Backbone as CSV, one residue per row, in Angstrom:
resi,resn,N_x,N_y,N_z,CA_x,CA_y,CA_z,C_x,C_y,C_z
1,MET,-34.460,-15.226,34.246,-34.851,-13.972,33.597,-33.890,-12.857,33.989
2,HIS,-33.578,-12.813,35.285,-32.671,-11.776,35.775,-31.291,-11.948,35.144
3,ARG,-30.925,-13.238,34.938,-29.615,-13.512,34.352,-29.511,-12.931,32.936
4,PHE,-30.554,-13.121,32.115,-30.543,-12.606,30.757,-30.586,-11.078,30.748
5,LYS,-31.280,-10.504,31.707,-31.337,-9.042,31.797,-29.963,-8.482,32.127
6,LEU,-29.260,-9.196,33.043,-27.913,-8.759,33.424,-26.969,-8.836,32.224
7,ILE,-27.068,-9.931,31.472,-26.219,-10.088,30.284,-26.510,-8.981,29.275
8,TYR,-27.781,-8.669,29.096,-28.165,-7.621,28.154,-27.578,-6.280,28.561
9,LEU,-27.659,-5.973,29.851,-27.130,-4.697,30.337,-25.621,-4.619,30.179
10,LEU,-24.946,-5.762,30.408,-23.490,-5.776,30.251,-23.092,-5.553,28.788
11,VAL,-23.791,-6.234,27.890,-23.514,-6.060,26.460,-23.763,-4.617,26.036
12,LEU,-24.866,-4.052,26.545,-25.206,-2.673,26.202,-24.146,-1.720,26.724
13,PHE,-23.694,-1.953,27.965,-22.704,-1.070,28.591,-21.373,-1.105,27.842
14,PHE,-20.872,-2.313,27.611,-19.576,-2.437,26.948,-19.661,-2.031,25.479
15,GLY,-20.807,-2.277,24.867,-20.980,-1.870,23.482,-20.931,-0.365,23.336
16,GLN,-21.567,0.349,24.262,-21.542,1.800,24.234,-20.131,2.312,24.497
17,GLY,-19.424,1.598,25.397,-18.058,2.009,25.710,-17.152,1.895,24.508
18,MET,-17.330,0.805,23.735,-16.514,0.618,22.539,-16.845,1.654,21.480
19,MET,-18.135,1.985,21.369,-18.541,2.987,20.398,-17.994,4.352,20.758
20,ALA,-17.833,4.607,22.070,-17.363,5.912,22.525,-15.880,6.101,22.261
21,GLN,-15.148,5.008,22.064,-13.725,5.103,21.817,-13.471,5.442,20.354
22,SER,-12.842,6.570,20.135,-12.530,6.983,18.774,-11.233,6.328,18.322
23,PRO,-11.074,6.086,17.046,-9.812,5.531,16.541,-8.687,6.537,16.726
24,PRO,-7.437,6.097,16.682,-6.306,7.008,16.857,-6.346,8.161,15.852
25,PHE,-6.088,9.358,16.351,-5.996,10.570,15.537,-7.325,10.985,14.913
26,PHE,-8.424,10.445,15.452,-9.744,10.820,14.948,-9.977,12.316,15.114
27,ASP,-9.580,12.860,16.262,-9.778,14.289,16.519,-8.982,15.146,15.546
28,ASP,-7.793,14.684,15.174,-6.996,15.430,14.201,-7.720,15.502,12.858
29,MET,-8.309,14.384,12.474,-9.030,14.351,11.195,-10.229,15.300,11.217
30,GLN,-10.916,15.321,12.353,-12.069,16.213,12.462,-11.630,17.668,12.424
31,ALA,-10.474,17.954,13.019,-9.952,19.318,13.006,-9.599,19.747,11.584
32,PHE,-9.024,18.840,10.815,-8.697,19.148,9.425,-9.963,19.426,8.622
33,LYS,-10.992,18.611,8.849,-12.240,18.794,8.118,-12.896,20.125,8.474
34,LYS,-12.782,20.504,9.738,-13.341,21.792,10.160,-12.580,22.931,9.491
35,MET,-11.263,22.821,9.444,-10.453,23.837,8.776,-10.853,23.969,7.311
36,ASP,-11.081,22.830,6.663,-11.438,22.849,5.251,-12.823,23.458,5.022
37,SER,-13.714,23.304,6.005,-15.051,23.870,5.863,-15.046,25.385,6.053
38,VAL,-14.098,25.860,6.866,-13.990,27.301,7.108,-13.222,27.985,5.972
39,HIS,-12.128,27.367,5.567,-11.316,27.898,4.478,-11.143,26.813,3.422
40,LYS,-11.761,27.005,2.281,-11.687,26.005,1.228,-10.232,25.802,0.809
41,PRO,-9.745,24.564,0.862,-8.344,24.319,0.516,-8.076,24.611,-0.958
42,PRO,-6.897,25.127,-1.259,-6.579,25.460,-2.653,-6.413,24.215,-3.522
43,LYS,-6.665,24.379,-4.788,-6.513,23.281,-5.741,-5.071,23.227,-6.241
44,GLN,-4.656,22.027,-6.641,-3.328,21.835,-7.215,-2.220,22.356,-6.303
45,ALA,-2.384,22.126,-5.020,-1.406,22.599,-4.041,-0.307,21.561,-3.824
46,ILE,0.714,21.962,-3.098,1.740,21.030,-2.637,1.322,20.595,-1.241
47,LEU,1.121,19.306,-1.056,0.596,18.769,0.194,1.716,18.171,1.034
48,PHE,1.873,18.681,2.250,2.818,18.123,3.209,2.045,17.199,4.148
49,VAL,2.432,15.935,4.228,1.781,14.983,5.120,2.837,14.233,5.922
50,GLY,2.499,13.908,7.166,3.442,13.167,7.983,3.249,13.418,9.459
51,SER,4.321,13.309,10.185,4.252,13.348,11.640,4.589,14.737,12.189
52,SER,5.000,14.793,13.456,5.088,16.062,14.160,6.106,17.049,13.601
53,SER,7.104,16.569,12.869,8.055,17.508,12.275,7.362,18.431,11.287
54,PHE,6.275,17.969,10.687,5.455,18.826,9.841,4.392,19.541,10.678
55,THR,3.821,18.853,11.648,2.794,19.476,12.490,3.317,20.745,13.134
56,LYS,4.542,20.663,13.659,5.126,21.796,14.374,5.717,22.848,13.443
57,TRP,5.708,22.578,12.153,6.155,23.574,11.178,4.966,24.474,10.863
58,THR,4.528,25.185,11.875,3.296,25.968,11.778,3.417,27.157,10.832
59,ASP,4.628,27.627,10.615,4.843,28.744,9.701,5.438,28.260,8.380
60,LEU,5.040,27.078,7.978,5.546,26.454,6.760,5.444,27.383,5.552
61,GLN,4.312,28.040,5.408,4.099,28.913,4.247,5.118,30.047,4.205
62,ASP,5.514,30.537,5.375,6.488,31.626,5.422,7.853,31.193,4.895
63,TYR,8.169,29.906,5.030,9.447,29.384,4.558,9.466,29.225,3.031
64,PHE,8.271,29.065,2.451,8.193,28.826,1.011,7.219,29.803,0.359
65,PRO,7.536,31.089,0.380,6.636,32.065,-0.252,6.578,31.827,-1.760
66,GLY,5.408,32.053,-2.297,5.233,31.849,-3.732,4.747,30.467,-4.099
67,TYR,4.699,29.569,-3.101,4.189,28.219,-3.331,2.820,28.083,-2.651
68,THR,1.939,27.312,-3.255,0.631,27.041,-2.661,0.733,25.743,-1.882
69,LEU,0.617,25.843,-0.551,0.880,24.702,0.318,-0.322,24.338,1.177
70,ILE,-0.422,23.062,1.513,-1.360,22.555,2.516,-0.552,21.677,3.464
71,ASN,-0.669,21.935,4.760,0.058,21.136,5.760,-0.938,20.242,6.499
72,ARG,-0.764,18.950,6.333,-1.636,17.999,7.010,-0.806,16.989,7.819
73,GLY,0.214,17.507,8.483,0.965,16.675,9.406,0.201,16.531,10.711
74,PHE,0.247,15.361,11.322,-0.391,15.190,12.630,0.561,14.435,13.548
75,GLY,0.851,15.065,14.680,1.887,14.601,15.586,1.664,13.205,16.128
76,GLY,2.738,12.422,16.164,2.671,11.069,16.687,2.339,10.022,15.656
77,SER,2.058,10.442,14.447,1.620,9.498,13.419,2.778,8.681,12.875
78,SER,2.431,7.493,12.422,3.373,6.586,11.767,2.828,6.292,10.370
79,LEU,3.571,5.554,9.593,3.140,5.262,8.220,1.780,4.558,8.140
80,PRO,1.483,3.590,9.024,0.143,2.994,8.976,-0.975,4.008,9.209
81,ASP,-0.689,5.056,9.976,-1.698,6.093,10.204,-1.944,6.902,8.935
82,LEU,-0.877,7.201,8.202,-1.056,7.910,6.936,-1.864,7.053,5.967
83,ILE,-1.600,5.765,5.970,-2.350,4.852,5.100,-3.818,4.800,5.534
84,ARG,-4.049,4.716,6.835,-5.415,4.634,7.355,-6.237,5.866,6.965
85,TYR,-5.607,7.021,6.958,-6.344,8.260,6.719,-6.042,8.894,5.363
86,GLU,-5.530,8.120,4.426,-5.180,8.694,3.125,-6.403,9.248,2.398
87,ASN,-7.571,8.682,2.678,-8.795,9.197,2.061,-9.284,10.486,2.706
88,ASP,-8.664,10.852,3.816,-9.026,12.089,4.513,-8.007,13.198,4.288
89,ILE,-6.732,12.840,4.239,-5.698,13.882,4.235,-4.860,13.938,2.960
90,ILE,-5.117,13.051,2.013,-4.335,13.081,0.774,-5.237,13.236,-0.450
91,PHE,-6.043,12.240,-0.712,-6.778,12.184,-1.977,-7.816,13.297,-2.171
92,PRO,-8.518,13.746,-1.123,-9.512,14.801,-1.358,-8.917,16.093,-1.914
93,TYR,-7.628,16.355,-1.629,-7.024,17.619,-2.044,-6.537,17.599,-3.489
94,LYS,-6.400,16.420,-4.062,-5.911,16.286,-5.435,-4.683,17.171,-5.661
95,PRO,-3.654,16.972,-4.864,-2.479,17.840,-4.942,-1.648,17.582,-6.197
96,ARG,-0.829,18.539,-6.543,0.092,18.363,-7.669,1.389,17.729,-7.203
97,GLN,1.622,17.790,-5.885,2.829,17.205,-5.301,2.532,16.820,-3.855
98,VAL,3.097,15.695,-3.436,2.949,15.235,-2.050,4.337,15.120,-1.432
99,VAL,4.545,15.818,-0.328,5.813,15.769,0.404,5.570,15.005,1.705
100,ILE,6.325,13.948,1.932,6.084,13.035,3.058,7.252,13.060,4.032
101,TYR,6.927,13.221,5.313,7.922,12.941,6.360,7.266,12.014,7.367
102,CYS,7.706,10.780,7.409,7.131,9.812,8.330,8.057,8.602,8.408
103,GLY,7.905,7.821,9.480,8.703,6.617,9.658,9.456,6.602,10.967
104,GLU,9.771,7.778,11.467,10.521,7.863,12.722,9.722,7.279,13.884
105,ASN,8.438,7.616,13.933,7.595,7.102,15.017,7.335,5.601,14.888
106,ASP,7.430,5.085,13.677,7.274,3.647,13.484,8.332,2.901,14.298
107,PHE,9.579,3.338,14.167,10.680,2.698,14.895,10.560,2.929,16.396
108,ALA,10.104,4.110,16.785,10.006,4.439,18.213,8.878,3.674,18.899
109,ALA,7.927,3.186,18.131,6.748,2.531,18.716,7.083,1.219,19.400
110,ALA,8.038,0.452,18.831,8.372,-0.860,19.398,9.712,-1.335,18.862
111,ASP,10.448,-2.040,19.698,11.742,-2.580,19.282,11.594,-3.643,18.194
112,THR,10.402,-4.201,18.088,10.177,-5.271,17.114,9.973,-4.739,15.689
113,VAL,9.822,-3.420,15.552,9.642,-2.844,14.221,10.986,-2.836,13.502
114,THR,11.037,-3.477,12.351,12.285,-3.617,11.603,12.339,-2.632,10.434
115,THR,13.529,-2.511,9.880,13.708,-1.670,8.698,12.849,-2.166,7.543
116,ASP,12.807,-3.467,7.346,12.000,-4.025,6.258,10.518,-3.724,6.446
117,MET,10.064,-3.710,7.685,8.664,-3.399,7.957,8.347,-1.956,7.575
118,VAL,9.216,-1.052,7.959,8.992,0.364,7.645,9.067,0.589,6.140
119,PHE,10.003,-0.070,5.496,10.111,0.051,4.042,8.846,-0.467,3.363
120,ALA,8.316,-1.581,3.836,7.086,-2.139,3.266,5.908,-1.188,3.479
121,ARG,5.865,-0.564,4.635,4.795,0.395,4.905,4.896,1.586,3.960
122,PHE,6.110,2.065,3.755,6.285,3.203,2.846,5.865,2.838,1.429
123,THR,6.300,1.692,0.943,5.955,1.306,-0.436,4.451,1.093,-0.596
124,ARG,3.788,0.673,0.477,2.321,0.553,0.427,1.691,1.939,0.261
125,LEU,2.156,2.900,1.065,1.642,4.262,0.951,1.938,4.828,-0.424
126,TYR,3.158,4.621,-0.878,3.557,5.115,-2.195,2.656,4.523,-3.293
127,SER,2.422,3.230,-3.243,1.603,2.556,-4.250,0.176,3.076,-4.244
128,ASP,-0.356,3.314,-3.044,-1.714,3.853,-2.939,-1.804,5.224,-3.602
129,ILE,-0.821,6.076,-3.312,-0.827,7.423,-3.886,-0.651,7.356,-5.401
130,ARG,0.289,6.553,-5.838,0.558,6.464,-7.275,-0.641,5.906,-8.036
131,HIS,-1.370,4.982,-7.417,-2.550,4.400,-8.065,-3.667,5.422,-8.197
132,ARG,-3.906,6.172,-7.138,-5.015,7.127,-7.137,-4.651,8.448,-7.811
133,LEU,-3.380,8.819,-7.718,-2.917,10.082,-8.293,-1.695,9.793,-9.170
134,PRO,-1.902,9.185,-10.331,-0.787,8.687,-11.140,0.200,9.751,-11.608
135,LYS,-0.243,10.986,-11.716,0.628,12.042,-12.235,1.270,12.891,-11.139
136,VAL,0.949,12.620,-9.884,1.437,13.457,-8.802,2.930,13.223,-8.563
137,SER,3.628,14.293,-8.210,5.034,14.197,-7.816,5.086,13.806,-6.342
138,ILE,5.916,12.827,-6.019,6.023,12.340,-4.638,7.440,12.580,-4.126
139,VAL,7.530,13.290,-3.010,8.820,13.614,-2.398,8.858,13.025,-0.993
140,PHE,9.931,12.319,-0.688,10.102,11.782,0.664,11.286,12.475,1.323
141,VAL,11.039,13.052,2.493,12.100,13.668,3.275,12.682,12.599,4.188
142,SER,13.979,12.379,4.104,14.603,11.300,4.874,14.317,11.428,6.359
143,ILE,14.276,10.295,7.025,14.076,10.293,8.480,15.290,10.952,9.129
144,LYS,15.049,11.860,10.022,16.112,12.702,10.571,16.867,12.027,11.723
145,PRO,18.048,12.531,12.058,18.793,12.048,13.226,18.370,12.822,14.477
146,SER,17.604,12.199,15.338,17.126,12.853,16.567,17.963,12.400,17.760
147,PRO,18.578,13.332,18.497,19.418,12.941,19.637,18.714,12.050,20.652
148,SER,17.416,12.284,20.879,16.683,11.486,21.861,16.415,10.068,21.369
149,ARG,16.638,9.835,20.087,16.411,8.517,19.516,17.702,7.971,18.886
150,ARG,18.780,8.261,19.571,20.093,7.857,19.082,20.176,6.344,18.860
151,HIS,19.507,5.592,19.752,19.566,4.137,19.670,18.880,3.580,18.421
152,LEU,18.065,4.394,17.765,17.339,3.941,16.585,18.072,4.244,15.283
153,GLN,19.190,4.924,15.375,19.838,5.420,14.165,20.266,4.328,13.179
154,PRO,20.787,3.195,13.611,21.126,2.165,12.609,19.927,1.747,11.759
155,LYS,18.770,1.587,12.389,17.559,1.237,11.649,17.138,2.379,10.727
156,ILE,17.231,3.591,11.236,16.817,4.756,10.460,17.697,4.934,9.230
157,ILE,18.994,4.807,9.410,19.922,4.927,8.282,19.622,3.868,7.228
158,ALA,19.375,2.635,7.674,19.067,1.544,6.744,17.756,1.799,6.010
159,ALA,16.747,2.314,6.716,15.453,2.605,6.083,15.601,3.701,5.047
160,ASN,16.360,4.735,5.391,16.599,5.814,4.432,17.249,5.273,3.162
161,GLN,18.199,4.390,3.319,18.891,3.817,2.163,17.940,3.006,1.282
162,GLN,17.071,2.222,1.934,16.124,1.409,1.169,15.132,2.283,0.406
163,ILE,14.615,3.298,1.078,13.632,4.174,0.442,14.280,4.974,-0.679
164,ARG,15.505,5.457,-0.449,16.219,6.181,-1.500,16.420,5.289,-2.734
165,GLY,16.835,4.056,-2.503,17.047,3.133,-3.611,15.771,2.859,-4.384
166,PHE,14.676,2.704,-3.667,13.385,2.461,-4.308,12.967,3.644,-5.166
167,LEU,13.032,4.849,-4.594,12.583,6.035,-5.311,13.478,6.365,-6.503
168,SER,14.736,5.965,-6.441,15.650,6.249,-7.553,15.226,5.532,-8.825
169,LYS,14.408,4.510,-8.685,13.940,3.743,-9.832,12.523,4.125,-10.258
170,GLU,11.918,5.051,-9.503,10.549,5.465,-9.791,10.536,6.837,-10.457
171,LYS,9.606,7.025,-11.374,9.483,8.307,-12.062,8.734,9.321,-11.203
172,ASN,9.060,10.581,-11.438,8.349,11.692,-10.805,8.423,11.625,-9.280
173,THR,9.601,11.315,-8.775,9.810,11.225,-7.334,11.107,11.933,-6.953
174,ALA,11.283,12.147,-5.663,12.534,12.713,-5.156,12.747,12.247,-3.723
175,PHE,13.992,12.080,-3.367,14.387,11.740,-2.007,15.236,12.897,-1.492
176,VAL,14.743,13.577,-0.469,15.457,14.719,0.105,16.221,14.226,1.324
177,ASP,17.523,14.171,1.217,18.345,13.609,2.289,18.782,14.697,3.264
178,VAL,17.976,14.915,4.292,18.313,15.914,5.313,19.242,15.339,6.385
179,TYR,19.376,14.020,6.429,20.129,13.372,7.507,21.551,13.923,7.646
180,PRO,22.382,13.886,6.605,23.753,14.369,6.780,23.834,15.865,7.048
181,LEU,22.823,16.603,6.629,22.823,18.052,6.839,22.597,18.422,8.291
182,MET,22.136,17.457,9.092,21.840,17.704,10.501,22.912,17.127,11.410
183,LEU,24.091,16.877,10.837,25.219,16.346,11.596,26.365,17.350,11.615
184,GLU,27.142,17.316,12.677,28.354,18.120,12.752,29.417,17.525,11.834
185,SER,30.515,18.231,11.653,31.581,17.753,10.776,32.196,16.445,11.264
186,ASP,32.093,16.191,12.577,32.632,14.942,13.128,31.618,13.800,13.115
187,GLY,30.437,14.058,12.549,29.410,13.033,12.449,28.439,12.987,13.612
188,SER,28.644,13.799,14.624,27.727,13.830,15.762,26.486,14.654,15.407
189,MET,25.411,14.455,16.169,24.166,15.148,15.885,24.211,16.595,16.372
190,MET,23.601,17.480,15.625,23.540,18.891,15.992,22.494,19.102,17.087
191,GLY,22.914,19.209,18.296,21.963,19.402,19.382,21.302,20.761,19.373
192,GLN,21.983,21.768,18.816,21.487,23.142,18.886,20.299,23.405,17.962
193,ILE,19.991,22.487,17.057,18.859,22.710,16.146,17.589,22.020,16.644
194,PHE,17.646,21.509,17.873,16.495,20.832,18.454,15.970,21.581,19.675
195,LEU,14.705,21.340,19.982,14.107,21.861,21.205,14.639,21.085,22.393
196,ALA,14.174,21.414,23.579,14.681,20.783,24.802,14.438,19.286,24.844
197,ASP,13.440,18.810,24.098,13.154,17.372,24.105,14.119,16.571,23.229
198,SER,15.014,17.265,22.527,15.995,16.613,21.640,15.335,15.740,20.581
199,LEU,14.109,16.091,20.236,13.349,15.340,19.230,12.784,16.259,18.159
200,HIS,12.139,17.320,18.604,11.532,18.252,17.663,12.480,19.421,17.390
201,MET,12.399,19.947,16.192,13.352,20.963,15.760,12.922,22.385,16.109
202,ASN,13.913,23.240,16.229,13.657,24.668,16.367,13.838,25.323,14.997
203,ALA,13.852,26.646,14.960,13.958,27.360,13.683,15.235,27.002,12.932
204,GLY,16.310,26.710,13.663,17.560,26.335,13.022,17.430,25.044,12.226
205,GLY,16.704,24.089,12.779,16.477,22.839,12.068,15.624,23.039,10.836
206,TYR,14.580,23.843,10.981,13.698,24.072,9.839,14.383,24.889,8.740
207,ALA,15.343,25.714,9.107,16.104,26.447,8.091,16.895,25.467,7.220
208,ILE,17.428,24.429,7.859,18.141,23.382,7.105,17.176,22.655,6.181
209,TRP,16.004,22.338,6.703,15.007,21.626,5.888,14.544,22.481,4.710
210,LYS,14.335,23.765,4.948,13.898,24.651,3.860,14.893,24.611,2.704
211,LYS,16.152,24.767,3.036,17.189,24.797,2.011,17.258,23.479,1.238
212,ALA,17.035,22.366,1.953,17.106,21.049,1.312,15.872,20.743,0.470
213,ILE,14.693,21.138,0.952,13.434,20.773,0.303,13.091,21.666,-0.880
214,GLN,13.356,22.953,-0.759,12.874,23.907,-1.763,13.258,23.563,-3.203
215,PRO,14.474,23.091,-3.489,14.799,22.777,-4.887,13.917,21.699,-5.511
216,TYR,13.221,20.941,-4.701,12.388,19.849,-5.207,10.917,20.236,-5.339
217,LEU,10.535,21.402,-4.822,9.134,21.807,-4.885,8.782,22.278,-6.283
218,LEU,7.596,21.896,-6.740,7.149,22.257,-8.084,6.554,23.656,-8.091
219,LYS,6.956,24.411,-9.082,6.356,25.705,-9.293,5.321,25.603,-10.400
220,LYS,4.297,26.398,-10.296,3.239,26.361,-11.321,3.749,26.971,-12.625
């Protein structure tokens, strides 16, 4: 009898522990929902989704005055995370345009992540968006050259090429190639446009992105 009671208590304990563990980025999703409850998100907006390069672009609206924007970047995210939460951060807003920056963290997560894997993840996300929002404009911002991730650049360059080639055959899409714009004339990476971590950008980096992205944004 004591044995069965012990087993029951163990199951109860570990079961509660598993229930207490939230899925990755759960808190970010709850924060977005709270923001939406306080300030109703605009309709037919341009939606920015992706990883920390968008998360840290906290003054995004100031860079693009006259455009109706929603920023739903969450730091550390990879393409599978965008897919996992697409029903939370993409489809409810019914945007007129979706701007995506993601994929860099996919490569950083493990050496076993290949270019083909990242490309497959992107096309899955793209297909999901196109299926649910057939008329939406989809813009992909190329994966950037980060000095702290210099060792990943061959994979990143190859992924950018694959995604660019794919989008060139798709309607109502754009590929914004920021990669060469963030290099010096000799091909080296611009260290001065990054923060001390050599990963996230400062205002100089975002100024480059603004100039590259703005021609592709839809005006009402």
